[in-house]
VOMARKE-277013 format. One record per residue: x negated, z negated, y negated of N, C-alpha, C, O in turn; residue number from 0; residue in one letter. Coordinates in nm, 4 decimals. Each point is the difference from the previous one (the first is absolute). Example, Ala and Ser with C-alpha at 12.3 -4.5 7.8 and 13.67 -1.06 7.14 Angstrom:
{nu -1.3190	nw -0.7800	nv 0.5690	cau 0.0890	caw 0.0000	cav -0.1190	cu -0.0900	cw 0.0000	cv -0.1200	ou -0.1036	ow -0.0665	ov 0.0019	n 0	res A}
{nu 0.1386	nw 0.1385	nv -0.1069	cau -0.0820	caw -0.0060	cav -0.1190	cu 0.0770	cw -0.0730	cv -0.1090	ou -0.0509	ow -0.0169	ov -0.1108	n 1	res S}
END
This chain:
{nu -4.5514	nw -8.1774	nv 7.1264	cau 0.0803	caw -0.1176	cav 0.0185	cu 0.1507	cw 0.0323	cv 0.0273	ou 0.0534	ow 0.0998	ov -0.0486	n 0	res M}
{nu 0.0090	nw -0.1840	nv 0.1240	cau 0.1434	caw 0.0194	cav 0.0269	cu 0.0827	cw -0.0927	cv -0.0860	ou -0.0446	ow -0.1072	ov -0.0409	n 1	res L}
{nu 0.1610	nw 0.1494	nv 0.0156	cau 0.0960	caw -0.0932	cav -0.0687	cu 0.0859	cw -0.0610	cv 0.1063	ou 0.0637	ow 0.0695	ov 0.0792	n 2	res F}
{nu -0.0628	nw -0.2027	nv -0.0785	cau 0.0706	caw -0.0783	cav 0.1040	cu 0.1083	cw -0.0835	cv -0.0643	ou -0.0211	ow -0.0765	ov -0.0941	n 3	res F}
{nu 0.1374	nw 0.0961	nv 0.1508	cau 0.1135	caw -0.0805	cav -0.0531	cu 0.0657	cw -0.0676	cv 0.1213	ou 0.0279	ow 0.0657	ov 0.1003	n 4	res K}
{nu -0.0046	nw -0.1910	nv -0.1095	cau 0.0684	caw -0.0773	cav 0.1021	cu 0.1173	cw -0.0709	cv -0.0534	ou -0.0098	ow -0.0662	ov -0.1033	n 5	res S}
{nu 0.1263	nw 0.0771	nv 0.1718	cau 0.1179	caw -0.0732	cav -0.0391	cu 0.0558	cw -0.0639	cv 0.1255	ou 0.0346	ow 0.0679	ov 0.0967	n 6	res K}
{nu -0.0268	nw -0.1971	nv -0.1002	cau 0.0526	caw -0.0759	cav 0.1107	cu 0.1216	cw -0.0769	cv -0.0415	ou 0.0037	ow -0.0589	ov -0.1081	n 7	res L}
{nu 0.0959	nw 0.0590	nv 0.1932	cau 0.1194	caw -0.0780	cav -0.0280	cu 0.0252	cw -0.0919	cv 0.1173	ou -0.0045	ow 0.0442	ov 0.1148	n 8	res N}
{nu 0.0303	nw -0.1676	nv -0.1402	cau 0.0364	caw -0.0954	cav 0.1032	cu 0.1454	cw -0.0423	cv -0.0190	ou 0.0341	ow -0.0779	ov -0.0891	n 9	res N}
{nu 0.0486	nw 0.1320	nv 0.1755	cau 0.1457	caw -0.0330	cav -0.0112	cu 0.0290	cw -0.1319	cv 0.0702	ou -0.0350	ow -0.0197	ov 0.1164	n 10	res W}
{nu 0.0988	nw -0.0684	nv -0.1887	cau 0.0495	caw -0.1235	cav 0.0600	cu 0.1379	cw -0.0327	cv -0.0521	ou 0.0401	ow 0.0451	ov -0.1072	n 11	res R}
{nu 0.0316	nw -0.1238	nv 0.1842	cau 0.1365	caw -0.0294	cav -0.0461	cu 0.0017	cw -0.0872	cv -0.1214	ou 0.0962	ow 0.0073	ov -0.0765	n 12	res S}
{nu -0.1967	nw -0.0906	nv 0.0525	cau -0.0106	caw -0.0833	cav -0.1161	cu -0.1003	cw 0.0616	cv -0.0953	ou -0.1207	ow -0.0098	ov 0.0223	n 13	res D}
{nu 0.1699	nw 0.0747	nv -0.1307	cau -0.0841	caw 0.0738	cav -0.0880	cu -0.1091	cw -0.0870	cv -0.0734	ou -0.0962	ow 0.0541	ov -0.0546	n 14	res M}
{nu 0.1140	nw -0.1885	nv 0.0552	cau -0.0970	caw -0.0836	cav -0.0622	cu -0.1279	cw -0.0069	cv 0.0813	ou -0.1039	ow -0.0428	ov -0.0502	n 15	res S}
{nu 0.1114	nw 0.0849	nv 0.1761	cau -0.1160	caw 0.0013	cav 0.0855	cu -0.0742	cw 0.1362	cv -0.0090	ou -0.0989	ow 0.0195	ov 0.0706	n 16	res D}
{nu 0.1446	nw 0.0738	nv -0.1552	cau -0.0584	caw 0.1306	cav -0.0079	cu -0.1452	cw -0.0078	cv -0.0477	ou -0.0303	ow -0.0669	ov -0.0988	n 17	res K}
{nu -0.0563	nw 0.1340	nv 0.1680	cau -0.1386	caw 0.0097	cav -0.0431	cu -0.0346	cw 0.1486	cv 0.0077	ou 0.0427	ow 0.0695	ov 0.0922	n 18	res K}
{nu -0.1215	nw -0.0203	nv -0.1912	cau -0.0394	caw 0.1384	cav 0.0063	cu -0.1439	cw 0.0178	cv -0.0600	ou -0.0448	ow -0.0751	ov -0.0867	n 19	res S}
{nu -0.0212	nw 0.1772	nv 0.1383	cau -0.1316	caw 0.0299	cav -0.0431	cu -0.0049	cw 0.1511	cv -0.0316	ou 0.0458	ow 0.0819	ov 0.0796	n 20	res V}
{nu -0.1006	nw -0.0472	nv -0.1944	cau -0.0098	caw 0.1437	cav -0.0349	cu -0.1381	cw 0.0236	cv -0.0552	ou -0.0484	ow -0.0808	ov -0.0794	n 21	res K}
{nu -0.0188	nw 0.1915	nv 0.1194	cau -0.1304	caw 0.0332	cav -0.0555	cu -0.0073	cw 0.1505	cv -0.0206	ou 0.0469	ow 0.0796	ov 0.0814	n 22	res I}
{nu -0.1093	nw -0.0436	nv -0.1962	cau -0.0373	caw 0.1346	cav -0.0256	cu -0.1477	cw -0.0028	cv -0.0319	ou -0.0438	ow -0.0744	ov -0.0878	n 23	res K}
{nu -0.0346	nw 0.1563	nv 0.1599	cau -0.1447	caw -0.0041	cav -0.0239	cu -0.0614	cw 0.1338	cv 0.0401	ou 0.0585	ow 0.0757	ov 0.0774	n 24	res A}
{nu -0.1723	nw -0.0490	nv -0.1289	cau -0.0806	caw 0.1182	cav 0.0418	cu -0.1038	cw -0.0510	cv 0.1025	ou -0.0928	ow -0.0726	ov -0.0357	n 25	res S}
{nu 0.1094	nw 0.1098	nv 0.1566	cau -0.0863	caw -0.0506	cav 0.1074	cu -0.0688	cw 0.1135	cv 0.0770	ou 0.0488	ow 0.1130	ov 0.0018	n 26	res L}
{nu -0.1614	nw -0.1439	nv 0.0610	cau -0.0657	caw 0.1000	cav 0.0858	cu 0.0755	cw 0.0186	cv 0.1293	ou 0.0738	ow -0.0891	ov 0.0419	n 27	res G}
{nu -0.0904	nw 0.2001	nv 0.0203	cau 0.0697	caw 0.0343	cav 0.1233	cu -0.0173	cw -0.1128	cv 0.1073	ou 0.0948	ow -0.0381	ov 0.0686	n 28	res V}
{nu -0.2174	nw -0.0113	nv -0.0582	cau -0.0286	caw -0.1027	cav 0.1049	cu 0.0852	cw -0.1264	cv -0.0218	ou 0.0509	ow -0.0587	ov 0.0955	n 29	res G}
{nu -0.0364	nw 0.0178	nv -0.2228	cau 0.0779	caw -0.1203	cav -0.0309	cu 0.1478	cw 0.0253	cv 0.0337	ou 0.0665	ow -0.0846	ov 0.0599	n 30	res E}
{nu -0.0181	nw 0.1993	nv -0.0986	cau 0.1437	caw 0.0335	cav 0.0321	cu 0.0188	cw 0.0009	cv 0.1513	ou 0.0977	ow -0.0563	ov 0.0493	n 31	res V}
{nu -0.1883	nw 0.1183	nv 0.0256	cau 0.0096	caw -0.0002	cav 0.1451	cu -0.0013	cw -0.1403	cv 0.0583	ou 0.0763	ow -0.0302	ov 0.0918	n 32	res V}
{nu -0.1621	nw -0.0551	nv -0.1445	cau -0.0091	caw -0.1403	cav 0.0427	cu 0.1376	cw -0.0717	cv -0.0250	ou 0.0495	ow -0.0718	ov 0.0869	n 33	res S}
{nu 0.0071	nw 0.0922	nv -0.2015	cau 0.1324	caw -0.0629	cav -0.0250	cu 0.1082	cw 0.0489	cv 0.0974	ou 0.0799	ow -0.0757	ov 0.0551	n 34	res H}
{nu -0.0840	nw 0.2085	nv -0.0387	cau 0.1019	caw 0.0594	cav 0.0931	cu -0.0175	cw -0.0539	cv 0.1431	ou 0.0987	ow -0.0318	ov 0.0664	n 35	res L}
{nu -0.2270	nw 0.0212	nv -0.0178	cau -0.0267	caw -0.0507	cav 0.1274	cu 0.0473	cw -0.1493	cv 0.0159	ou 0.0478	ow -0.0400	ov 0.1061	n 36	res E}
{nu -0.0623	nw -0.0350	nv -0.2088	cau 0.0454	caw -0.1431	cav 0.0023	cu 0.1519	cw -0.0035	cv 0.0005	ou 0.0577	ow -0.0911	ov 0.0594	n 37	res K}
{nu 0.0069	nw 0.1827	nv -0.1207	cau 0.1462	caw 0.0063	cav 0.0037	cu 0.0487	cw 0.0283	cv 0.1436	ou 0.0936	ow -0.0624	ov 0.0501	n 38	res I}
{nu -0.1590	nw 0.1556	nv 0.0110	cau 0.0285	caw 0.0424	cav 0.1386	cu -0.0242	cw -0.1231	cv 0.0937	ou 0.0841	ow -0.0299	ov 0.0848	n 39	res V}
{nu -0.1949	nw -0.0382	nv -0.1002	cau -0.0255	caw -0.1211	cav 0.0789	cu 0.1056	cw -0.1042	cv -0.0179	ou 0.0448	ow -0.0575	ov 0.0992	n 40	res T}
{nu -0.0019	nw 0.0291	nv -0.2208	cau 0.1029	caw -0.0961	cav -0.0318	cu 0.1314	cw 0.0394	cv 0.0643	ou 0.0695	ow -0.0859	ov 0.0543	n 41	res G}
{nu -0.0333	nw 0.2135	nv -0.0587	cau 0.1277	caw 0.0496	cav 0.0550	cu -0.0048	cw -0.0223	cv 0.1538	ou 0.0966	ow -0.0484	ov 0.0589	n 42	res L}
{nu -0.2103	nw 0.0844	nv 0.0045	cau -0.0113	caw -0.0198	cav 0.1418	cu 0.0084	cw -0.1455	cv 0.0418	ou 0.0522	ow -0.0293	ov 0.1075	n 43	res K}
{nu -0.1032	nw -0.0654	nv -0.1910	cau 0.0063	caw -0.1401	cav 0.0311	cu 0.1301	cw -0.0666	cv -0.0415	ou 0.0307	ow -0.1120	ov 0.0407	n 44	res K}
{nu 0.0466	nw 0.1853	nv -0.1246	cau 0.1309	caw -0.0541	cav -0.0360	cu 0.0022	cw -0.0830	cv -0.1248	ou 0.1051	ow -0.0541	ov -0.0342	n 45	res G}
{nu -0.2201	nw 0.0402	nv -0.0387	cau -0.0105	caw -0.0687	cav -0.1264	cu -0.0911	cw 0.0707	cv -0.0910	ou -0.1113	ow 0.0363	ov 0.0379	n 46	res T}
{nu 0.1536	nw -0.0164	nv -0.1532	cau -0.0789	caw 0.0769	cav -0.1017	cu 0.0020	cw -0.0800	cv -0.1269	ou 0.1047	ow -0.0148	ov -0.0630	n 47	res L}
{nu -0.2238	nw -0.0391	nv 0.0230	cau -0.0114	caw -0.0785	cav -0.1218	cu -0.0837	cw 0.0782	cv -0.1000	ou -0.1174	ow 0.0275	ov 0.0245	n 48	res C}
{nu 0.1786	nw 0.0087	nv -0.1388	cau -0.0643	caw 0.0753	cav -0.1006	cu -0.0304	cw -0.0940	cv -0.1189	ou 0.0921	ow -0.0639	ov -0.0509	n 49	res I}
{nu -0.2175	nw 0.0541	nv 0.0060	cau -0.0341	caw -0.0905	cav -0.1051	cu -0.0831	cw 0.0750	cv -0.1077	ou -0.0900	ow 0.0783	ov 0.0304	n 50	res Q}
{nu 0.1258	nw -0.1070	nv -0.1582	cau -0.0715	caw 0.0545	cav -0.1129	cu -0.0152	cw -0.1164	cv -0.1025	ou 0.0984	ow -0.0420	ov -0.0611	n 51	res H}
{nu -0.2184	nw -0.0074	nv 0.0439	cau -0.0106	caw -0.1168	cav -0.0841	cu 0.0713	cw -0.1196	cv 0.0655	ou -0.0191	ow -0.0289	ov 0.1182	n 52	res G}
{nu 0.1018	nw -0.0396	nv -0.1989	cau 0.0724	caw -0.1105	cav 0.0565	cu 0.1388	cw 0.0421	cv 0.0578	ou 0.0674	ow -0.0801	ov 0.0648	n 53	res E}
{nu -0.0285	nw 0.2011	nv -0.0885	cau 0.1289	caw 0.0479	cav 0.0510	cu -0.0172	cw 0.0473	cv 0.1440	ou -0.1010	ow 0.0603	ov 0.0362	n 54	res D}
{nu 0.2003	nw -0.0889	nv 0.0426	cau 0.0018	caw 0.0488	cav 0.1375	cu 0.1407	cw 0.0147	cv 0.0539	ou 0.0940	ow -0.0636	ov -0.0478	n 55	res Y}
{nu -0.0819	nw 0.1453	nv 0.1444	cau 0.1267	caw 0.0154	cav 0.0700	cu -0.0261	cw 0.0117	cv 0.1485	ou -0.0808	ow 0.0820	ov 0.0437	n 56	res A}
{nu 0.1485	nw -0.1630	nv 0.0326	cau -0.0167	caw 0.0020	cav 0.1470	cu 0.1246	cw 0.0586	cv 0.0616	ou 0.1103	ow -0.0513	ov -0.0186	n 57	res T}
{nu -0.1285	nw 0.1579	nv 0.0913	cau 0.1073	caw 0.0738	cav 0.0606	cu -0.0026	cw -0.0103	cv 0.1513	ou -0.1084	ow 0.0024	ov 0.0582	n 58	res L}
{nu 0.2180	nw -0.0132	nv 0.0058	cau -0.0011	caw -0.0001	cav 0.1467	cu 0.0982	cw 0.1071	cv 0.0443	ou 0.1134	ow -0.0305	ov 0.0368	n 59	res Q}
{nu -0.1555	nw 0.1530	nv -0.0403	cau 0.0864	caw 0.1142	cav 0.0296	cu 0.0440	cw -0.0061	cv 0.1472	ou -0.0744	ow -0.0400	ov 0.0895	n 60	res P}
{nu 0.1967	nw 0.0812	nv -0.0711	cau 0.0565	caw 0.0075	cav 0.1350	cu -0.0319	cw 0.1376	cv 0.0585	ou -0.0684	ow 0.0810	ov -0.0625	n 61	res K}
{nu 0.1194	nw -0.0560	nv 0.1845	cau -0.0290	caw 0.1183	cav 0.0679	cu 0.0578	cw 0.1285	cv -0.0656	ou -0.0561	ow 0.1081	ov 0.0173	n 62	res D}
{nu 0.1645	nw -0.1197	nv -0.0899	cau 0.0670	caw 0.1188	cav -0.0570	cu -0.0138	cw -0.0020	cv -0.1485	ou 0.0700	ow -0.0743	ov -0.0687	n 63	res N}
{nu -0.1620	nw 0.1574	nv 0.0166	cau -0.0256	caw 0.0084	cav -0.1444	cu 0.0578	cw 0.1292	cv -0.0579	ou 0.0109	ow 0.1014	ov 0.0690	n 64	res L}
{nu 0.0258	nw -0.1074	nv -0.1968	cau 0.0312	caw 0.1279	cav -0.0638	cu -0.1354	cw 0.0501	cv -0.0494	ou -0.0869	ow -0.0795	ov -0.0361	n 65	res F}
{nu 0.0695	nw 0.2100	nv 0.0346	cau -0.1263	caw 0.0593	cav -0.0327	cu 0.0267	cw 0.1257	cv -0.0812	ou 0.0849	ow 0.0827	ov 0.0331	n 66	res F}
{nu -0.1647	nw -0.0721	nv -0.1454	cau 0.0063	caw 0.1206	cav -0.0837	cu -0.1417	cw 0.0400	cv -0.0384	ou -0.0824	ow -0.0847	ov -0.0347	n 67	res E}
{nu 0.0560	nw 0.2103	nv 0.0411	cau -0.1301	caw 0.0564	cav -0.0380	cu 0.0252	cw 0.1281	cv -0.0740	ou 0.0895	ow 0.0780	ov 0.0326	n 68	res M}
{nu -0.1738	nw -0.0583	nv -0.1364	cau 0.0035	caw 0.1156	cav -0.0790	cu -0.1412	cw 0.0394	cv -0.0302	ou -0.0831	ow -0.0832	ov -0.0365	n 69	res K}
{nu 0.0550	nw 0.2167	nv 0.0526	cau -0.1314	caw 0.0560	cav -0.0368	cu 0.0185	cw 0.1152	cv -0.0899	ou 0.0779	ow 0.0911	ov 0.0282	n 70	res A}
{nu -0.1505	nw -0.0938	nv -0.1393	cau 0.0048	caw 0.1100	cav -0.0997	cu -0.1382	cw 0.0575	cv -0.0183	ou -0.0954	ow -0.0714	ov -0.0311	n 71	res D}
{nu 0.0861	nw 0.2006	nv 0.0507	cau -0.1271	caw 0.0725	cav -0.0248	cu 0.0165	cw 0.0829	cv -0.1271	ou 0.0885	ow 0.0849	ov -0.0107	n 72	res E}
{nu -0.1783	nw -0.1128	nv -0.0865	cau 0.0076	caw 0.0762	cav -0.1252	cu -0.1400	cw 0.0543	cv -0.0311	ou -0.1011	ow -0.0481	ov 0.0510	n 73	res K}
{nu 0.1004	nw 0.1462	nv -0.1334	cau -0.1317	caw 0.0561	cav -0.0381	cu -0.0768	cw -0.1087	cv -0.0736	ou 0.0476	ow -0.0512	ov -0.1013	n 74	res K}
{nu -0.1664	nw 0.0150	nv 0.1509	cau -0.0830	caw -0.0989	cav -0.0597	cu 0.0229	cw -0.1375	cv 0.0467	ou -0.0596	ow -0.0922	ov -0.0556	n 75	res G}
{nu 0.1463	nw 0.0687	nv 0.1595	cau 0.0235	caw -0.1374	cav 0.0491	cu 0.1127	cw -0.0042	cv 0.1023	ou 0.0510	ow 0.1020	ov 0.0463	n 76	res G}
{nu -0.0170	nw -0.2200	nv -0.0153	cau 0.1095	caw -0.0250	cav 0.1000	cu 0.0350	cw -0.1441	cv -0.0007	ou -0.0671	ow -0.0804	ov -0.0648	n 77	res G}
{nu 0.1707	nw 0.0455	nv 0.1352	cau 0.0527	caw -0.1353	cav 0.0018	cu 0.0704	cw -0.0223	cv 0.1349	ou 0.0708	ow 0.0885	ov 0.0480	n 78	res K}
{nu -0.0897	nw -0.2035	nv 0.0117	cau 0.0775	caw -0.0465	cav 0.1166	cu 0.0629	cw -0.1330	cv -0.0353	ou -0.0665	ow -0.0934	ov -0.0447	n 79	res V}
{nu 0.1958	nw 0.0877	nv 0.0660	cau 0.0750	caw -0.1267	cav -0.0198	cu 0.0558	cw -0.0471	cv 0.1337	ou 0.0631	ow 0.0782	ov 0.0711	n 80	res S}
{nu -0.0846	nw -0.2013	nv -0.0363	cau 0.0558	caw -0.0553	cav 0.1259	cu 0.0740	cw -0.1275	cv -0.0350	ou -0.0494	ow -0.0891	ov -0.0690	n 81	res I}
{nu 0.1709	nw 0.0862	nv 0.1209	cau 0.0838	caw -0.1208	cav -0.0204	cu 0.0656	cw -0.0347	cv 0.1324	ou 0.0554	ow 0.0876	ov 0.0665	n 82	res E}
{nu -0.0612	nw -0.2199	nv -0.0256	cau 0.0709	caw -0.0461	cav 0.1158	cu 0.0484	cw -0.1395	cv -0.0280	ou -0.0552	ow -0.0712	ov -0.0840	n 83	res F}
{nu 0.1567	nw 0.0336	nv 0.1535	cau 0.0561	caw -0.1310	cav -0.0207	cu 0.0904	cw -0.0386	cv 0.1142	ou 0.0188	ow 0.0735	ov 0.0970	n 84	res G}
{nu 0.0370	nw -0.1934	nv -0.1129	cau 0.0988	caw -0.0472	cav 0.1025	cu 0.0922	cw -0.1030	cv -0.0694	ou -0.0304	ow -0.0532	ov -0.1068	n 85	res Y}
{nu 0.1408	nw 0.0293	nv 0.1717	cau 0.0921	caw -0.1054	cav -0.0389	cu 0.0233	cw -0.0851	cv 0.1248	ou 0.0495	ow 0.0499	ov 0.1011	n 86	res K}
{nu -0.0841	nw -0.1745	nv -0.1082	cau 0.0081	caw -0.0853	cav 0.1215	cu 0.1383	cw -0.0342	cv 0.0453	ou 0.0220	ow -0.0276	ov 0.1179	n 87	res S}
{nu 0.0771	nw 0.0290	nv -0.2142	cau 0.1320	caw -0.0471	cav 0.0381	cu 0.0989	cw 0.1117	cv 0.0332	ou 0.1132	ow -0.0269	ov 0.0401	n 88	res E}
{nu -0.1560	nw 0.1522	nv -0.0567	cau 0.0917	caw 0.1063	cav 0.0203	cu -0.0377	cw 0.0751	cv 0.1259	ou -0.1172	ow 0.0320	ov 0.0202	n 89	res I}
{nu 0.2189	nw -0.0022	nv 0.0683	cau -0.0280	caw 0.0703	cav 0.1234	cu -0.0169	cw 0.1458	cv -0.0352	ou 0.0882	ow 0.0599	ov -0.0616	n 90	res K}
{nu -0.1981	nw -0.0034	nv 0.0991	cau -0.0383	caw 0.1394	cav -0.0244	cu 0.0355	cw 0.0824	cv 0.1194	ou 0.0090	ow -0.0530	ov 0.1107	n 91	res K}
{nu 0.0131	nw 0.1905	nv -0.1302	cau 0.0114	caw 0.0838	cav 0.1109	cu -0.1260	cw 0.0125	cv 0.0812	ou -0.1058	ow -0.0394	ov -0.0490	n 92	res P}
{nu 0.1094	nw 0.0895	nv 0.1654	cau -0.1167	caw 0.0180	cav 0.0834	cu -0.1044	cw 0.0886	cv -0.0733	ou 0.0365	ow 0.0930	ov -0.0720	n 93	res E}
{nu -0.1622	nw -0.1227	nv 0.0910	cau -0.1058	caw 0.0853	cav -0.0592	cu 0.0124	cw 0.1475	cv 0.0473	ou 0.0404	ow 0.0279	ov 0.1128	n 94	res P}
{nu -0.0762	nw 0.0623	nv -0.2022	cau 0.0067	caw 0.1450	cav 0.0314	cu -0.1409	cw 0.0544	cv 0.0030	ou -0.0916	ow -0.0572	ov -0.0591	n 95	res Q}
{nu 0.0749	nw 0.1698	nv 0.1295	cau -0.1249	caw 0.0707	cav -0.0085	cu -0.0012	cw 0.0812	cv -0.1265	ou 0.1000	ow 0.0652	ov -0.0302	n 96	res K}
{nu -0.2105	nw -0.0654	nv -0.0479	cau -0.0013	caw 0.0616	cav -0.1286	cu -0.0435	cw 0.1473	cv 0.0027	ou 0.0364	ow 0.0757	ov -0.0900	n 97	res S}
{nu -0.1118	nw -0.0348	nv 0.1891	cau -0.0557	caw 0.1333	cav 0.0012	cu -0.1112	cw 0.0195	cv -0.0975	ou -0.0452	ow 0.1129	ov -0.0192	n 98	res G}
{nu -0.0027	nw -0.2217	nv -0.0458	cau -0.1088	caw 0.0022	cav -0.0939	cu -0.1331	cw 0.0146	cv 0.0680	ou -0.0276	ow -0.0693	ov 0.0979	n 99	res L}
{nu -0.0569	nw 0.1592	nv -0.1484	cau -0.1373	caw 0.0124	cav 0.0513	cu -0.0963	cw -0.0177	cv -0.1179	ou 0.0202	ow 0.0556	ov -0.1080	n 100	res K}
{nu -0.1236	nw -0.1332	nv 0.1316	cau -0.1051	caw -0.0241	cav -0.1031	cu -0.1301	cw 0.0294	cv 0.0613	ou -0.0293	ow -0.0543	ov 0.1065	n 101	res I}
{nu -0.0558	nw 0.1401	nv -0.1676	cau -0.1260	caw 0.0382	cav 0.0518	cu -0.0935	cw 0.0341	cv -0.1145	ou 0.0419	ow -0.0035	ov -0.1157	n 102	res S}
{nu -0.1653	nw 0.0358	nv 0.1436	cau -0.0958	caw 0.0419	cav -0.1003	cu -0.0071	cw 0.1502	cv -0.0028	ou -0.0867	ow 0.0519	ov -0.0704	n 103	res A}
{nu 0.1697	nw 0.0234	nv 0.1404	cau -0.0044	caw 0.1397	cav 0.0146	cu 0.1350	cw 0.0606	cv -0.0366	ou 0.1059	ow -0.0566	ov 0.0273	n 104	res K}
{nu -0.1133	nw 0.1734	nv -0.0900	cau 0.1278	caw 0.0678	cav -0.0353	cu 0.0462	cw 0.0686	cv 0.1263	ou -0.0802	ow 0.0384	ov 0.0852	n 105	res E}
{nu 0.2181	nw -0.0228	nv -0.0741	cau 0.0519	caw 0.0647	cav 0.1187	cu -0.0278	cw 0.1483	cv -0.0018	ou -0.0230	ow 0.0575	ov -0.1064	n 106	res P}
{nu 0.0246	nw 0.0038	nv 0.2195	cau -0.0195	caw 0.1416	cav 0.0126	cu 0.1366	cw 0.0702	cv -0.0486	ou 0.1092	ow -0.0494	ov 0.0279	n 107	res Q}
{nu -0.1220	nw 0.1610	nv -0.0982	cau 0.1236	caw 0.0680	cav -0.0409	cu 0.0848	cw 0.0403	cv 0.1252	ou -0.0559	ow 0.0415	ov 0.1015	n 108	res P}
{nu 0.1827	nw -0.0535	nv -0.1096	cau 0.0938	caw 0.0406	cav 0.1013	cu 0.0286	cw 0.1431	cv -0.0122	ou 0.0441	ow 0.0458	ov -0.1054	n 109	res V}
{nu -0.0684	nw 0.0310	nv 0.2138	cau 0.0272	caw 0.1410	cav 0.0000	cu 0.1437	cw 0.0273	cv 0.0250	ou 0.0570	ow -0.0473	ov 0.0982	n 110	res K}
{nu 0.0050	nw 0.1257	nv -0.1886	cau 0.1441	caw 0.0304	cav 0.0170	cu 0.0088	cw 0.1303	cv 0.0722	ou -0.0748	ow 0.0932	ov -0.0294	n 111	res K}
{nu 0.1695	nw -0.0844	nv 0.1283	cau 0.0167	caw 0.1267	cav 0.0726	cu 0.0939	cw 0.0828	cv -0.0860	ou 0.0951	ow -0.0500	ov -0.0601	n 112	res E}
{nu -0.1267	nw 0.1814	nv 0.0569	cau 0.0756	caw 0.0939	cav -0.0734	cu 0.1003	cw 0.0677	cv 0.0936	ou -0.0398	ow 0.0563	ov 0.1019	n 113	res V}
{nu 0.1684	nw -0.0608	nv -0.1347	cau 0.1055	caw 0.0639	cav 0.0868	cu -0.0179	cw 0.1492	cv -0.0060	ou -0.0197	ow 0.0581	ov -0.1068	n 114	res A}
{nu 0.0268	nw 0.0035	nv 0.2240	cau -0.0102	caw 0.1451	cav 0.0080	cu 0.1280	cw 0.0746	cv -0.0306	ou 0.0022	ow 0.1230	ov 0.0040	n 115	res A}
END
């Protein structure tokens, strides 16, 4: 089983309208993949509604998101944390290329040339 942690923040100018959903659960890989695919679909459509029980948060992310990802590999386990968000009223700088690569395969070692 995987440990799954989700933290969503919905920033609004009126804090009384703030809604948030948080879940920590032990889920199978297939269920985690399904949740991630639904997040991707929502991002592509421009609306992402996350619901757990009666709590829900509906986000309408704009084109320029802040994005943070961290991956830790440890003996006996690992962890991936993903966080992204937006602020609708603040002008953000132009999106940047991240150089991030995600795959199911480890990269080949880079051969270093030895100076003669």
